[in-house]
Phi, psi and omega in degrees: 000146181277138174291349180270356176269108179221039187271331185234179180272042170204167183202217184305125181285148176287134185297322180292320177297323177300318178298319177296325178295316178299317180297320180302314180290321183295322182278337174052041180276156177236128187268060176246333174227152179298321187295331181263348179211060187297315181294321181290328176295318178292320177300314181298317179301311183292324178294319179296320176295320179296317178298316179299316180296324179289323178291317176094192182065216180293342177292339184289343178271114188303325183291344178276339193275131170221145180185187182207151164268127191233162184277067173120154179295327178296323178290324175301316181290328174298315177301319181300312180294319183294316180292321177298319178296319179298314180298324181291323182206087182303333181296340179300330181304320180261325191257350181087177187299338180293346179289342179292134181292345179211157179301128180281145176220152182228162185234134175216160179276167179286357177249006185292159177295143184295347183296335178293323177295317178295321180299316180293324176294314183296324182278002179079006177282333184085138181296341179290348178287344179281125175260120187271124182264129178299158181240167175302131185296341181258307187276334183083009178277148181302137176275107186294329178293325176290325175299315179300315181298314182290328175298313180297320180294321181294321178294317179297332180275003177087013179271164179246100177293135181227351189202142167227126178258126180243164184246141167246087183089086177293160192295328183258301185278346182070031186285142172248123183289157180282085189300318182296319179295318180291319178296323177299317180295317178297315180298319179297315180292316182296323177293327180291319185267341178218074184306131180069012181075014182267131178202165178279110185295332178289326180276335178107160180282129182278001186259198187250137174263129179255130180237143173248117174274095181259025184309315181265296188276356181300341178296347177301336182290351178276347188246126176298327183287324187248006181294343179302334177302331187264009184305121179094348180297332180292349178276350180291157178283334178210164189208139175234148184212134179247093176299344179282354177272263186297323192277349174087008170296148183288152179295134354250143177219102189219137181239140169243129184227139173231155177264017179245085182301135180097344185291318178298316181295319180294321184288328188243345187296137175233355176055048177302117190295332183282349180242316193248060180297128186292340185263359184276166183291138177059039177304328182293346179260012173276098184284343189299329182282351178273347189260166171268001176260210165212279173296141184208129179296151180272062182300334185293342178302323181299314181288322179304308182295318182297315182290321178297319184288310185276332184072174178302319184290325179292318179292322177298319180297325178295314178300313182297320180296312183293318177295324177297321177296321178296319179294321177297315181298320178298319177297319180293321178300319183286333190255341185284126177226158178275187184295345177262005179082013183271141178297135180258347178223157173214137182264137184267347178205155178299146176299131177231120182061243177246017180268120177239117185244123192202172171242145164267132182255111178291160183307323183293344184245000183290151184262152179305146185286345185275002179265191176289118184264014177289156179303315183299317181292320180294315179299323180291332185263342183291154173278093187291330178297323178281321185295327182293346179273349188287308186301315179301320180289318180296317181296320178302315181292321180296319179293321179296328182265358179070033179265199185303146176243115173226159187263157171229156182191174172267138171221126187052234183271001186264116184262132176056048173266155179285143169238109176262126176234144181249118184212152173102180183277076189244013185296338179257342186248351181232124181231184176297333176296324177295319178299316178299320179298317180294315181295321178295322178297317179301318181291313185294316185289330181262013188293336183260006184272000000 
């Protein structure tokens, strides 16, 4: 993989994971029963326990952990909504959404991944069941006070809140939601509707299930230096993580984990007699009845081999290296000026994890050096109608010349700003010199705009 490809939330594949991918296809195993994939069933079990132990909290107790490796982060989020709905009203499994005693509603931020909307549509809840919570205007993290307000309003309107989806690294700004604050609100509400955690299991839990979508930024839990981003995430009821994004496992390698053992099996189990015979050996390791699939690739082999080869310290070093490159780029954006002392770049939000969101300012739009050179002041003074035309033209030229590929998009009020993300097995092929090369290309190609 090229170190100049930084367009998506994945990058250079890890060589060991690639070997695992080849083996996965060559063996053509299916992870639905222990008898046809015994080693892979044990690998999946141990990997889920390892993920739980790394996340911490109640996940650190192996007997609490249940999960699956699934085909993509969007499917992980679908499982989260589906399992939360089952816990809220188990009768829905047989009778459909009309079995709920009140209209179900869920909460997500205005920066959440679009897969939650698709999940609610697919589950028959309708995308309108999602109540969108405003975010911090700068960081993009969920505003917990707004979550509390909207929760109270939904209850007053006769709705039944059952789910809140939070982000660990949103796709553009890299925002991490305030998990402890959100968990406190959930705990307070859950204690009110189910004192002491006691409820009628046949009727369903009247409270809220909290999920952390860590598909992108969840890798922060591997690093002692950057784990602070994840503070409180271990309090969530479920968690998803895509090692094929930041960590460089080959596509697709995605895990869904919950600290409520048995919930996946209860929500999805149908006890197909020809596969899941109750009297056979190691029935508890038949993962197929927990899934919405049947046949399932043994994607976890890629992560198993990669984690075994690199160890905890190797994966931590990868996270630290990529985050360090993002911090270097942010420093360069703030310090680079032309021969007249004018800023050549401006950042639209603080760097979060490895997400750097910024504009390149061509000479024709640069501001005098004698003014306020803070990002906020420059953004307020720039001709945004002209600036929004720069990135599309620069990217077109970069693609034509086969140079670096990075993405641009609108986020909040900022139209066509660059989003640089650092992902993949790049500790040996991407350095600060690579970052300088990319920034120089942006300046040179856009110099006449």
